[in-house]
TIDREN-817288 format. One record per residue (C-alpha): residue in three letters; x negated, y negated, z. Coordinates in steps of 0.05 Angstrom, whole numbers, plus 32768, in hexadecimal, padded with zeros to 4 digits. Layout:
TIDREN-817288
AlaXYZ;...
This chain:
TIDREN-817288
Met7E087EF6840F;Thr7DC37ECB8410;Phe7D8D7ED083CB;Lys7D4A7ECF83D9;Asn7D417E9383B3;Gly7D6A7E7983FB;Leu7DA97E6A83D1;Ile7DE77E7A83FA;Tyr7E1F7E9983CC;Asp7E647EB583E1;Gly7E607EFA83B5;Arg7EA97F0C83D5;Asp7ED17EE983AC;Lys7EC97F06835E;Lys7EF37ECE833E;Leu7ECF7EAE830D;Glu7EDF7E5A8327;Ala7EB97E758370;Asp7E807E888343;Ala7E807E498325;Leu7E867E1B8354;Ala7E507E3E8385;Leu7E187E3E8351;Lys7E307DF38348;Tyr7E267DDA8393;Gly7DE67E128395;Ser7DC67DED835A;Ile7DCE7DA48378;Trp7DBB7DC783C1;Lys7D777DEE83A3;Glu7D697DB08382;Lys7D637D8383B7;Ala7D4D7DAC83EC;Leu7D137DD283CC;Arg7CFF7D9483A1;Lys7CBA7DA583AD;Gly7CAE7DE583A7;Leu7CC17DDE8362;Lys7CA07DDD8324;Ser7CB47DA882EE;Asp7CEF7DB082C9;Gly7CBE7DB0828B;Asp7C9D7DF2829A;Val7CE27E1E829C;Pro7D1D7E138267;Val7D557E27829B;Thr7D5E7E1D82D6;Met7D797E6682F0;Val7DA37E9382CC;Leu7DE17EB882FC;Phe7DF07F0182E3;Arg7E387F2282F8;Asn7E277F6982F9;Ser7E4C7FA982EC;Asn7E5A7FB88337;Gly7E727F728349;Gln7E3C7F56836D;Pro7E1A7F1A8354;Glu7DCB7F0E8346;Leu7DA67ECB8336;Val7D687EC9830B;Asn7D3A7E90831B;Gly7D237E6E82DD;Arg7CD07E7E82F9;Asp7CE17EC182F4;Leu7CEF7EC882AD;Ile7CBE7EF18284;Pro7C927ECF824F;Ile7C9F7EF2820C;Lys7C6A7F1C81F1;Val7C547F5D81D3;Gly7C597F96821E;Ala7C957F668237;Pro7CCD7F878247;Leu7D137F868230;Leu7D387FAA8261;Arg7D267FB882AB;Gly7D007FEB82C8;Gly7CD57FF1827C;Gln7D108018825B;Ala7CFD7FE6821A;Val7CBA7FCA820C;Ile7CAE7F8C81D9;Ser7C7B7FAE81AC;Arg7C7D7F768168;Leu7C8E7F35816F;His7CA87F06812E;Ser7C8D7ECE811F;Leu7CD37EA5811B;Val7CD87EB58166;Pro7CB67E6F8191;Ser7C757E8581B7;Asn7C967E6381F3;Thr7CD17E8881FD;Val7CDC7EAC823C;Ile7D0D7EE6824A;Ile7D3C7F08827D;Pro7D327F548284;Val7D7F7F6D8287;Asp7D947FAB82A7;Leu7DAE7FE28283;Lys7DDC7FF882C0;Asn7E0B7FB782A1;Trp7E1E7FDE825F;Gly7E627FD78249;Thr7E767F9A827A;Tyr7EAF7F70826F;Glu7EA07F368290;Lys7EB07EF0826D;Ser7E7E7ED48298;Tyr7E447F0F8292;Ile7E0B7EDB8290;Thr7E0C7E8F82AE;Val7DD37E698297;His7DC57E2082B2;Phe7D937E018282;Ala7D547DCC829C;Arg7D3B7DB1825F;Thr7D437DB18217;Ser7D477DF181FC;Arg7D6B7E2D81D1;Met7D7E7E6E81E6;Tyr7D6A7EBB81BF;Ile7D9A7EEE81BE;Phe7D6E7F3581BB;Leu7DA07F65819C;Pro7D8D7FB58194;Gln7D977FC48150;Tyr7DD87FE88140;Thr7DFC7FCF817E;Gln7E377FAD8170;Glu7E3E7F6C817A;Pro7E607F5381B1;Pro7E987F21819F;Trp7E7C7EDF81B2;Leu7E417EE78196;Tyr7E4B7EB9814E;Lys7E667E878178;Leu7E297E738191;Phe7DF47E95816D;Phe7DD87EAB811E;Lys7DAC7EDB810B;Leu7D707EBA80FE;Arg7D497ED080B6;Glu7D0A7EBA8091;Pro7D147E7C806B;Leu7CFF7E9F8029;Tyr7D1B7EDD801E;Arg7D557ED98054;Asn7D307F168074;Gln7D517F2180B5;Ala7D1F7F1080F1;Met7D167F498125;Ile7CEC7F60815D;Glu7CD47FA38162;Ile7CD87FD081AE;Lys7CB9800A81CF;Trp7CF1802981ED;Lys7CEB805F821E;Met7D2E80848242;Pro7D2F80BA8262;Ile7D428105824C;Ala7D8780F38257;Asp7D9180B78233;Arg7D7080D481FC;Leu7D9C811781F1;Ser7DD080D881FE;Tyr7DCD80B881C6;Phe7DAF80F1819A;Phe7DF481138194;Ser7E2280D6819F;Ser7DFE80A68169;Pro7E2080B88124;Ser7DF0809C80EF;Val7DA680A4811A;Ser7D8780D3814E;Gln7D67809F8177;Arg7D6680578180;Ser7D538029814D;Pro7D0B8002816A;Tyr7D297FBF8148;Cys7D4B7F8C8172;Asn7D6E7F578139;Val7D5D7F0D8162;Tyr7DA07ED98161;Lys7D887E90816B;Ser7DC07E60818E;Lys7DE07E318163;His7DD97DFB8199;Leu7DAA7DD081AE;Tyr7DB17DD78204;His7D947D9C8229;Gly7D877D978270;Gly7DC57DA4829E;Asp7DEC7DC48273;Glu7E0F7E02827F;Val7E187E408258;Val7E437E7E8260;Leu7E3F7EC58237;Gly7E617F028239;Gly7E517F448242;Gln7E4E7F758217;Cys7E8E7F948213;Ser7E887FD581F5;Cys7E90802081FC;Leu7E64803781CA;Leu7E31806D81E9;Thr7E01805381B5;Asp7E05800F81CB;Gly7DCA7FE981E7;Met7DCD7FAA8211;Phe7DB47F6181FC;Ser7D847F3B8219;Val7D757EED8221;Gly7D407EC18211;Phe7D317E768219;Ala7D037E4C81F3;Ala7D027E0081FB;Glu7CF97DC981C0;Asp7CEA7D8081BB;Pro7D267D5A81B8;Asp7CFE7D2F8185;Asp7D027D6A8153;Asn7D437D7F815B;Asp7D617D8E8120;Asp7DA77D778132;Asp7DD27D9080EB;Leu7DB47DD880FC;Glu7E007DE78123;Asn7E1F7DD480E2;Lys7DEF7DFB80A8;Val7DEC7E3980D1;Gly7E2A7E6C80DC;Arg7E5D7E3280C8;Thr7E9F7E5080B8;Ile7ECA7E428070;His7EDD7DF78063;Glu7F1C7DF4803A;Ala7EFF7DB9800A;Glu7EC17DEA7FFD;Asn7ECA7E147FBB;Ile7E917E4C7FB2;Val7E907E677F66;Asp7E597E8E7F6C;Trp7E5C7EE17F78;Asn7E317EED7FA8;Thr7E2E7EB37FC8;Trp7E797EC57FDA;Ile7E7A7F0E7FE8;Thr7E3B7EFD801A;Arg7E6F7ED3803D;Phe7EAB7EFC8034;Thr7E817F398053;Lys7E6E7F11808B;Ala7EB07EF68092;Val7ED17F408098;Arg7E987F6180CA;Arg7EA27F2280FD;Gly7EF57F2780F2;Arg7F057ED880DD;Val7F497EE080B9;Ala7F437E9880B3;Asp7F017E92808D;Leu7F197ECE805A;Phe7F5F7EA7804F;Leu7F3A7E7A803B;Leu7F017E99800E;Val7F3F7EBC7FE0;Gln7F4D7E7A7FCC;Gln7F047E697FAE;Ser7EF67E677F6A;Ala7EC67EA47F6C;Trp7F007ECD7F85;Ile7F357EB37F57;Asn7F067EB97F16;Arg7EE67F027F2B;Thr7EDB7F327EF2;Ile7EF67F727EF8;Glu7EB87F977F11;Gln7EB07F5D7F42;Thr7ED57F877F80;Val7ED37F827FCB;Asn7EEA7FCE7FD9;Tyr7E9C7FD37FED;Leu7E737FAC8016;Pro7E2A7FAE802A;Ser7E2E7FDA806D;Asp7E087FCA80AC;Asp7DEB801480A7;Pro7DB0800E8075;Gly7DB8805E806C;Leu7DFB80528055;Gly7DEE8021801F;Val7E3F7FFF8018;Ser7E7C80148040;Leu7EC97FFE8034;Ala7EDA7FCA8041;Thr7F137FDB8078;Asp7EDE7FFF8097;Leu7EB77FCB809C;Ala7EF37FA080BC;Leu7EF47FD980EE;Lys7EBB7FB78118;Ser7EDD7F748123;His7F1B7FA3813E;Lys7F4E7F728123;Ile7F8E7F9180FD;Glu7F907F5180E1;Val7F4D7F5D80B1;Val7F6E7F9D80A0;Val7FA57F8A8087;Phe7F8A7F458068;Leu7F5D7F74803B;Val7F927FA28026;Thr7FCC7F6F801C;Ala7F977F417FFD;Thr7F5F7F507FD9;Arg7F7C7F9C7FC9;Cys7F477FBC7FF3;Asp7F5580077FFB;Phe7F5D802C8044;Ser7F26805D8057;Tyr7F4E80988088;Arg7F23806F80D1;Ala7F49802980B6;Leu7F89804E80A6;Arg7F7B806D80F1;Phe7F7A802B8110;Phe7FB0800F80EB;Ile7FDC80438103;His7FBF803F8145;His7FDD7FEE813F;Tyr801A80078115;Glu80447FD68143;Asn80187F9E814A;Val800A7F9180F9;Pro80277F4E80ED;Ile806F7F4880D6;Thr80537F0B80A0;Tyr80317F4C8075;Gly80717F608085;Gly806D7F9380AA;Ala80407FD480AE;Gln80807FFE808B;Val80767FCB8053;Ile802F7FC6804F;Ile8030801B8049;His806C80178019;His80457FE87FE4;Tyr800B80047FF7;Ile8022804C7FDD;His804180247F9B;Thr7FFF80057F85;Arg7FC980487F8B;Ser7FBA80747F5A;Asn7FC880B77F83;Pro800780A67FA9;Leu800C80EC7FC4;Ser7FC580F37FEC;Val7FDD80A08001;Val801B80CA8025;Ala7FF380F9803F;Cys7FBF80DD805B;Val7FEC80A7807D;Leu801880EA809F;Met7FD7810080BE;Ala7FC980B980D5;Ile800F80B88100;Arg800D81018112;Ala7FC380FA8133;Glu7FE380B2814B;Ile802480DA8166;Lys8000810C818A;Ser7FBD80DA81A6;Arg7FFF80B781C9;Asp802780EC81E1;Arg7FE881108202;Asp7FD180C48225;Arg801380B08237;Arg7FFC80698229;Lys8036805681EF;Ser8077806681D7;Ala80738088818D;Ala80BC80888186;Ile80AA804F814E;Leu8075807F812E;Gln80AC80B7812E;Leu80DC8095810B;Ala809E808480D3;Leu808E80CE80D1;Arg80D580E180C2;Lys80D580B48088;Phe809480BE806E;Thr80A18107806A;Glu80D880F78042;Leu80B880CE801B;Gln808381028009;Ser80B9813E8002;His80E081137FCC;Met809980FE7FA4;Leu808E814A7F9E;Lys80D581607F88;Met80CA81247F58;Leu8083813F7F38;Gly80A081847F38;Glu80D581707F11;Asp80A7814B7EDB;Tyr807781877EE8;Ser80AE81B17ED1;Asn80C9818B7EA0;Gly807E81787E7C;Lys808981317E90;Gly805D81057EAF;Gly802181117E8B;Phe8027815A7EA5;Ser803581787E66;Gly7FFA81A67E4F;Lys7FCB819E7E87;Gly7FE581D37E9F;Ile7FCE81E77EF3;Thr7F9881AA7EF0;Gly7FCB81737EEE;Leu7FE8819C7F2A;Arg7F9F81947F4F;Tyr7F8D81527F39;Leu7FCB81417F6A;Leu7FC581767F9B;Asp7F8381867FA3;Pro7F53815E7F79;Ile7F0781797F7B;Tyr7EED81317F6D;His7F1780EE7F4A;Pro7F0280E77EFB;Ser7F1180967EDC;Glu7F5480977ECF;Glu7F3580847E88;Leu7F1480B87E80;Val7F5B80EE7E92;Arg7F7580BC7E62;Ser7F3F80C87E31;Ile7F4781147E2D;Lys7F7F812C7E03;Asp7F70817E7E00;Pro7F8381A27E34;Asn7F4181CB7E32;Ala7F1B81977E3E;Leu7F4581887E77;His7F3681C87E8F;Glu7EE981CC7E7D;Leu7EEA81857EAA;Ser7F0A819B7EF2;Met7EDF81DB7EED;Ile7EA181C67EDF;Gly7EA381827F08;Arg7E61818C7F1D;Glu7E5381487EFA;Cys7E8981187F02;Phe7E9080F87EC0;Gly7E9D80B27EE3;Gly7EC080C97F20;Gln7EB080D47F72;Lys7EA8811E7F85;Tyr7ED8813E7FBB;Thr7E9981447FE8;Asn7EA080EF7FEA;Val7EE080DF7FFC;Arg7EE68099801D;Thr7F25807A8001;Val7F6D809E8020;Ser7F8080A17FD2;Glu7F4780D27FCD;His7F5A81068000;Ser7F78814B7FEA;Pro7FC581508002;Leu7FBB819D7FFD;Arg7F8581A38030;Ile7FA78163805C;Ala7FE0819B8066;Phe7FB481CE8074;Glu7F9881A180B0;Asp7FD4818D80C6;Gln7FF581D380C3;Asp802F81A9808F;Phe805F81EE8081;Ser809581B28064;Phe805B81A58034;Ala805181EB8023;Ala809681FB8019;Asn809F81CD7FE0;Asp80AD81E17F9C;Leu807081C47F7A;Val804581D17FB2;Glu805582267FB0;Ser804E82287F67;Tyr800E82097F5B;Thr7FF882447F97;Arg801582717F71;Gln7FF182637F35;Leu7FB3824F7F51;Trp7FAE82957F7C;Arg7FB582BA7F37;Gly7F7D82887F0D;Glu7F90825B7EDD;Glu7F6A82777EA2;Leu7F8282C27EB7;Gln7FC782A47EAC;Ala7FB6828B7E62;Leu7FA182D67E51;Asn7FD782E97E6E;Glu800A82C27E51;Arg803882F27E24;Asp804183167E67;Gly808E83327E71;Ala809783357E25;Asn808283777E13;Glu805F836C7DD7;Val8023838A7DBE;Ser7FFD834D7DCB;Val7FB6834A7DEC;Leu7FD483197E18;Asp7FFF83437E34;Pro7FEE836D7E6B;Ser801B83A27E57;Leu7FFF83AC7E1C;Met7FE883FD7E2C;Tyr802F84087E50;Val805A83E87E14;Met802D84167DE8;Met803B84577E00;Lys808484377E0F;Asn8096842F7DC9;Ser807284777DB3;Gly80A584957DE3;Leu807B84AA7E18;Val808B84867E56;Ser80CE845D7E5F;Asp80EF84267E8B;Ser810184547EC4;Gly80E0844C7F03;Phe80BC848F7F04;Phe8080846A7ED6;Phe808084317F00;Leu8033844A7F1D;Leu802284597ED8;His803A840C7EBE;Met800D83F67EFC;Ala7FD0840E7EED;Leu7FD184037EAB;Arg7FDC83B77EC0;Leu7FA983C07EE7;Leu7F7183DF7EB0;His7F8983A67E81;Leu7F7883707EB5;Met7F31839A7EC2;Val7F2583A87E80;Tyr7F3C836B7E55;Thr7F3783307E87;Pro7F0A83477EBD;Thr7EE583047EB7;Ala7F2182D67EC5;Phe7F3C83007EFE;Phe7EF982FC7F24;Asp7EF882AE7F1A;Ser7F3682B17F40;Pro7F5082A77F7E;Arg7F6D82F87F7D;Gly7F3183097F65;Arg7F0982F47F96;Trp7F4183127FC2;Ala7F3C83547FAB;Met7EEB83557FB5;Lys7EFC83478001;Leu7F328379800B;Phe7F0483A87FEE;Ile7ED4839D8023;Ile7EFB8390805B;Leu7F1083D98051;Ile7ED08401804D;Tyr7EBC83DC8086;Ile7EF883F080B2;Val7EE6842D8099;Leu7EA0843080AF;Tyr7EB6841980EE;Thr7EE7844980FA;Tyr7EBD848780F0;Leu7E7B846F8112;Met7EAE84638155;Ser7EC784A78149;Leu7E8684C68153;Gly7E9084B5819C;Thr7E5E849A81D0;Asp7E2D84DB81D2;Ile7DEF84B581BF;Ser7DC684FA81A2;Gly7DFC84FB816F;Tyr7DE784B9814C;Gly7DA584C7814C;Ser7DA784F38107;Gly7DCE84FD80C7;Thr7DF384CD80A5;Ala7E01849D80E3;Pro7DC1847380E7;Lys7DCC846480AA;Leu7E18844780A4;Glu7E0A842980E4;Thr7DDD840680B8;Val7E0483F68079;Leu7E3E83DA80B6;Gly7E0B83AE80D2;Val7DF283978092;Met7E42837F807F;Ala7E46836480C6;Ala7E0A833580B9;Ser7E2683218073;Ser7E678311808D;Leu7E3A82DC80BE;Ile7E1B82C0807D;Glu7E5F82BF8059;Thr7E7D8296808E;Ile7E3F826B8091;Gln7E53825E8041;Thr7E9882508050;Val7E83821E8086;Phe7E5381F8805A;Thr7E7F81F9801F;Asn7EC381E4803F;Tyr7EB781CA8073;Lys7E6F81A5805F;Gly7E4C81C2809F;Asn7E8181A680D4;Val7E8381DF8108;Ser7EBF81C58132;Leu7EE181B680FB;Phe7EDC81FE80DE;Met7EF282098127;Arg7F2881EA8129;Arg7F4381F180DC;Ala7F37823D80D7;Pro7F3782618128;Thr7F4082A88113;Asp7F0482A180E4;Phe7ED882848123;Ile7EF482BE8143;Phe7EDB82F08112;Phe7E9C82D3810D;Val7E8E82DB8159;Val7E9E83238154;Asp7E71832E811D;Ile7E408309813E;Gly7E4B8343817A;Met7E4E8379814A;Thr7E18836C8124;Thr7DE9835F815B;Met7DFF839B817E;Ile7DF383CE813E;Val7DAC83A2813D;Ile7DA183BA8192;His7DB58400817E;Thr7D8484108141;Leu7D5083E98161;Asn7D58841E8198;Leu7D6384568167;Asn7D24844B814D;His7CFC8448818E;Leu7CEC83FB817F;Met7D0883E481C9;Pro7D168403820C;Val7D4484408204;Leu7D8984338220;Thr7D9C84678254;Arg7DE884848246;Thr7DFF8451827D;Gln7DE5841C8251;Phe7DF884358218;Leu7E47843F8232;Tyr7E4D83F6823F;Met7E3683DC81F8;Tyr7E63841481DC;Met7E9F83F88206;Val7E8E83B581E7;Trp7E8A83CC81A3;Ala7EC983EE81A5;Ser7EEB83B581C1;Leu7ED783978184;Ala7F0883BB8162;Ile7F4B8393816E;Val7F25834E8149;Val7F06838A8110;Tyr7F4C83AB80FD;Leu7F7083638104;Lys7F52835680B8;Val7F788385809A;Leu7FB8836080B7;Val7F94831E8097;Ile7F73832F805C;Phe7FC383438047;Val7FE0830A8054;Pro7FDA82F68001;Val8005832B7FF2;Ile8036833E8031;Ser805F8301802E;Arg807E83088072;Leu803983158099;Gly801782D48099;Pro806182BF80BF;Met805682F280EE;Leu801282ED80FE;Asn80118298810D;Thr805382A38138;Val802E82D28166;Trp7FF1829F8163;Asn801F8271817B;Met803D829781B5;Leu7FF182A581D2;Gly7FEF825F81C7;Glu802B825581FD;Leu8018828F8223;Gln7FDB8260823A;Gly8014822B8257;Phe80428269827F;Ala800A828A829D;Leu7FF2825382CC;Pro803D825782EA;Tyr8044829382E7;Val7FF682A2830B;Val80048278833E;Ile8047828E8355;Thr802F82DD8351;Met7FEF82CA8375;Gly802182AA83AD;Phe804282E383B2;Thr8002830E83B6;Thr7FEE82F183F9;Cys802A82FB8417;Phe802E8343840F;Tyr7FE383558416;Thr7FE8832C8456;Val801483488479;Phe80098399845F;Leu7FC583908469;Gly7FA983CE8495;Met7FEE83EA8492;Pro7FE684398473;Gly8015844B8437;Ser801B8401841C;Glu800D83EF83D8;Phe7FF483B183E9;Gln7FB283C68415;Gly7F8683A583DD;Trp7F8D835383C7;Phe7F86836C837B;Gly7FB583AB8384;Ala7FF3837C83A1;Phe7FE4834F8365;Leu7FEF838F8335;Asn801C83AA8355;Leu804683668355;Phe803A836A8305;Gln805283A582FF;Ala8092838F8323;Phe80A0835C82EF;Leu8093838882B9;Gly80CB83AD82D0;Asn80A883ED82EC;Phe80B283E0832E;Ser80E284138360;Phe810083F983AD;Ser80F0844483C3;Gly80B1844383D1;Trp80C0840D8410;Ser80E084508434;Glu809984678449;Val809084218465;Arg809C843284B6;Asn80A883FE84D5;Pro80F183D784BF;His80E0839684CF;Val80A283938499;Gln80D183C1846D;Thr8108838D8476;Phe80D5834F8469;Gly80AD83708427;Leu80F9838383FF;Val81098339840F;Ile80C6831C83F5;Val80D0835583B5;Ile8111833B8399;Ile810882F183AA;Tyr80CA82FF8379;Leu80E583238345;Val812482EF8346;Ile80ED82B5833D;Ala80C582E0830C;Ala80EC832082E6;Leu812282FD82DB;Leu810D82A882D6;Leu80CB82B182C5;Ala80D482E28292;Asn811382C38274;Leu80E5827D8275;Leu80B082B28249;Ile80ED82CA821B;Ala81028280820C;Ile80BB826881F9;Val80AF82A581C9;Ser80F1829881AC;Tyr80E28251819D;Lys809C82678174;Tyr80C78291814F;Arg80E582658114;Pro8108829680DC;Glu811D825480AB;Gln80D1824480B2;Val80BD82948096;Gln80BD827A804C;Ala80978239805B;Gln8062825A807F;Ala805382938054;Val80428262801B;Phe801D823E804D;Asn7FF782758056;Leu7FEA82928015;Ala7FDA82478001;Glu7F9D824B8037;Val7F8B82948022;Val7F8582727FD5;Asp7F6282357FED;Arg7F2C82618010;His7F1B828F7FD2;Gln7F1F82527FA3;Ser7EEC82357FC9;Gln7EBE82747FB7;Val7ED682757F6E;Asp7EBF82277F68;Ser7E7982357F8D;His7E6A82697F6F;Leu7E6B82947FAB;Leu7E8782E17FC1;Cys7E9683037FFA;Ala7E64832F802E;Pro7E3F83518025;Phe7E2E83437FDE;Cys7E2882F67FEA;Thr7DDF8313801C;Phe7DCC833A7FD1;Leu7DD282FC7FAD;Leu7DA782CE7FD6;Pro7D7382E07FB0;Phe7D9382CA7F6A;Tyr7DA082787F88;Leu7D5582707F6E;Leu7D6E827B7F32;Pro7D8A82367F0E;Ser7DCF82287F05;Ala7DFB82257EBC;Arg7E2C82377E8C;Arg7E3482567E47;Lys7E6582617E13;Lys7E93829B7E12;Thr7E8B82D17DDF;Met7EC082E87DAF;Pro7EDD83247DBB;Tyr7EBA83497D81;Ser7E78833F7D9A;Ser7E89836F7DD5;Tyr7EB6839B7DA5;Arg7E7883B67D72;Phe7E5983CB7DAF;Gly7E8E83F17DC2;Met7EA083C97DFC;Ala7EE3839F7E1E;Pro7ED5834C7E13;Leu7EB983457E53;Asp7EC882F47E4B;Gly7F1883067E3A;Phe7F3B82F87DFE;Thr7F1182B87DEA;Pro7F3B82997DB9;Ala7F7D828C7DEA;Val7F4E826F7E1E;Pro7F0982497DFB;Gly7ED0822F7E24;Thr7E95823E7E58;Val7E8982707E8E;Pro7E5782797EC6;Ala7E0582847EB4;Gly7DCD82897ED7;Arg7DD5828D7F1E;Asp7E1D82867F20;Ala7E2B82BA7EF9;Ala7E1182EC7F32;Pro7E4C82F77F54;Gln7E7483137F17;Leu7E3383457F0B;Cys7E4D83607F52;Phe7E9883687F3C;His7E7E838E7F00;Leu7E5483B97F2A;Ser7E7883C57F61;Leu7ED283BD7F5F;Gln7ED883BD7F13;Pro7EC384047F08;Ile7EE8841D7F47;Val7F2383F87F30;Ile7F1E841F7EE8;Phe7F11845B7F08;Phe7F4D84627F30;Cys7F8184477EF8;Leu7F5D84777EC4;Ala7F6E84AE7EFF;Val7FB784907F03;Val7FBB848B7EBA;Ser7FA284D97EBF;Cys7FCF84F57EEB;His800E84D47EC4;Leu7FFE84F37E82;Pro801E85457E86;Phe805E85197EA4;Cys805284EB7E63;Tyr8050852C7E35;Ile809185477E59;Tyr80B885037E4B;Tyr80A785047DFF;Val80BE85497DFF;Leu810485467E24;Ala811685007E03;Gly80D884CE7DEF;His80CF84EE7DAF;Asp810E84D17D99;Arg80F284927D97;Ser80B884A27D65;Phe80EA84CB7D35;Val810D848A7D34;Arg80D384607D28;Ile80C084947CF2;Gln80FF849B7CCD;Asn8102844B7CC5;Gln80B784517CA3;Ile80DA84867C78;Lys8112845A7C65;Ile80DD84117C59;Arg80B784417C32;Arg80F184567BFB;Ala811184187BFD;Gln80BF83FF7BE0;Gly80CA843F7BB3;Val808C84627BD5;Lys809A84AF7BC7;Ile80A384DC7C0D;Pro8086851A7C0D;Gln80C985497C18;Trp80B085727C4D;Val80AA852B7C70;Phe80EC851D7C64;Leu810A85617C79;Ala80E1855B7CBF;Phe80F485127CCE;Gly812084EB7C99;Ala8156851F7CA8;Arg8155852A7CEC;Gly814A84E17CF9;Gly818A84D27CC4;Gly81B385067CE5;Arg81A284EA7D2F;Gly81B0849F7D11;
C-alpha cells in the first residue's frame, strides 16, 4: 500500500519484525528522496510516528503534521476532547498527536512507534480515572509542581455523543460523567535524533477508560538534567534505609498501586516499618478516588492485577481481605505462589489470626461458590480443586459452629451472661465495636443496650460500612447462597428461635413453665385458677390456657412483644387477613358496574387501594433498609417479595382508575373495558392469596420447604419446556399439514392441533375419534404418528418431568429448610424492629411522625402504671431495666396499642368468658376438693400457732377436710 506522503509499506504482513523493517528502510528512503522538500530537523522533534490501529491497518503520521498544544487543540480526533486550560509545567513548544478513540482497548504491544529527529522528551496525557497502562511507569513519571507536589493536569472539554454519555453514566461506579482533567506524564529519558521508542496500547476493558494522547517537546541538549532518570520514579535500593514513616507510606502506596513486588520486599525491611507504632498500619491506604479518601490496601492492589501483591499484603503486612480481593484470590486459587504455602495454607492462617473467623469462613465459602458457578457457566477452567476446597471449608464451618454451640451451652468462651447478644456479635453483627470496649463491659444489660442502641458506634464501625471479610455477617451470607446446612446447625437454630421471641420478652418470661405465681410466668392467671380448683390439666381447658397466656402477653409485656420479630409478624398477619377479606368481598360483587356505584363498596375499595399503596411504601422502605437501595440485590434475594411488589403496583393502578371512573374524573369505562380490567384484577387473586401461605411460614414448619420445592420445580420446568414445545410443534405441523381441509378432523387449525396433542400428553386421549376419518391411508398415518408421539411425549418426556420434579424434592432437607425459612422471616422483621418501622398500611400513617426527633427514655416502674389502674406497658422493669424508644421511634408502638392489642385483649376475654360456665361446673364436680384441702391446711397451721378457730369454720371445713384426708 502507498501512503499519501510517498512511503511504500506492505501492510499485509502483520508481524512486528516486518513493521520495524519497513519503517527503518522507509525512513532512509524518505530522508534521501525528499530531503529538499522537508524542513530542517530543528523544526520538529520527531520524523514520523507509526500507529497500528485496532483493525490491523498501519497509519503513518509525518512529524510536520503534529499540532502545537494550545487552548482549543484537540486531544481526540473528531473534536471529542478539546483542551480548555493548560498547566504551566507543560512546555509551550509541545506538539501533540490527536488519537482515534476507536483504538480503545487495543492490546497491541507496538501500538505507537516514534522516530525522533532531535533531542526531545515525550509527554503522555491520560484522562483522569483511566487505568494506567502497564508500561507507563517504566518510561514516564507523573509531572508534579516542585513546591507542594501537586499533580500537573490539563483541563479538557468533552464533546461526546448521547450514546457515549449514557454508556459512561451507567458503567461508571463513582462518577456520572467523564472527568474534565488529564494527568500529565513526562518521560524519564531524554531522546536524541535517530532514537526509536515503542509504546503499547491502552489494553483495558473498562468502559470508563479513555485513550491517552502523546506529545513531544524539543529540549536543548546543553540544558539536559542527566540525573533526572535517577531522581524520579526510581525503585528502592537495597542499601537505602527509610526512617520517616510518611516517606515510607508514600513509597509503599506507590509500590502497591504499581504492583512492584520487589519494592514491597525491600520496604518491609526498612526501619520505618520495623520500628512502627501500633497506630501506623497499612491496612488502609490513600485511594485514587478522591470521594473515597482511603481504601483497603488489598483493594488498591487489585489495580495491578497481580496475585503476588495481594498475597504479600495479606501474609507479610497482615492486611485484611476485602471481599473483592478475596474473589480475586479465589479466582487465582491455583496460581498462588507455592513459596507462601499455597492458597489453602494462606486462608487457614488468615482465619486463625482474625477476630471473627466465622465471618471469614463464610466469605471464603461464598467466594468459592461464586467462582465455581462462574467456571461452570463459562467452561473456561476446571473447578475440581475448588470443589475439594469447598468441601474442606464447609467441614471447617460445621466444626466451628459445633464448638461454638458447645461453648454457648456450657457458658464458656465469653458467652456467660450475654444471652443472645453474644451470638448476634458472631452470627449477625449490626456493627463491630472495638474489642477493648467489649472486654470492658461486664454488665450483660450494658451489652444489651450496646447492641440495641447501636446507632453510635463507640469506636466501632457500623454494619453499613463493612469493608473487610471479618466484618461480614455469616447469616446474611447464608441467605445469599441459600446455605441450608448453615441454618440446620443447632447454634443457628437456637439463635433464630430466641431472636424470634425477642431477648427482652424472654427475660420477662424467665419463669415460663415453672407453674409459679410469678409475674415472670405467662401462665400466671391459669396457675391461679388451677390452684383455686377452677381448671385442671386436662386438654379440655387448652384453649383457655392459651387465651390466658396471650392475655398476659398483651397486658404485662406488650412493649417487649411488639419489639420482637414475632410482634411485627403478628401485625403483618392481622393486616393480611383484613386485606384478603376486603379483596374477596369486592371480587364477589361481580362485573356489574352499577353495583359499585353505591353503598359501601366504593369506600371499601378505597380502603383496599390505600392498603395496596401502603404495601408499595413498605417495600420501598425494606429495599432501602435491608438492601441499601439496591433494587437488583432485592430482586435476587427476595424474588417473592418482588412479585408481590409488582402485583401491588397493578392493584393500586386499577383501583385508582376505577375510583376516578366512578367519580367521573376520567372518561367513563364501557362495559367491555370494565370487563377487561376486572379480568386482570381477578387474575391477581392467585398471587394475593399466595401472601396467606407466605405469612404462615414461621408457624407451620413444613410449609416453607414445600413452597421452596414448588419454586425449584418451576425453575426446572423452564428447562423442560424447550424440548417439549419443540417436539410437540413438530408433530403439530405434521398433523396440520396432512389433515388440512379434511372434514371431521380435530386437526383443522394449527393451534387446535397443538391443544389436542397437549391433551394427549396429559392422558386424556381416545383412539375412537380416528374412525371418523374415511381415508384408510390417512387413518393409518394418523394412528402411527399419534402412537409415536405418545411414546416420546407421554412416556419418555413425562417420566423425565417426574424425575426432574422428584430430584428437587429432598425430604432429608426439610428441617434445614424450615429453619432457614424461619431465619429469613425473623431477619426481615428484626430489621423493622431495629429501624423502628411497621408494616402497611401503618407505614403510611407514620410518615408525618418522621418530622419528630428520634430519642430514647428510661423505662417506668410498674407502680407508675398501677396507681392509675393500668397495666405496666414497659413490662416488669426490675427484671429488664433499660430504655425504650421515644419520639418518632415510639410511633409504631402507638399504632400497636391502638389496633392489634385491644382486639387481641377483647378476643382473649371473650374466650375466657365462654369458659367460665365450664369452670364453675368443674369446680362443683371436682375442683372444690382443692379449695377444701387448702383451707384445711390453713386451719391446721393456725391451730398450731394457737389461733382460736370458730366452731362453724372447723365443722364446715376442718371435719370435712379431715374426713377426706
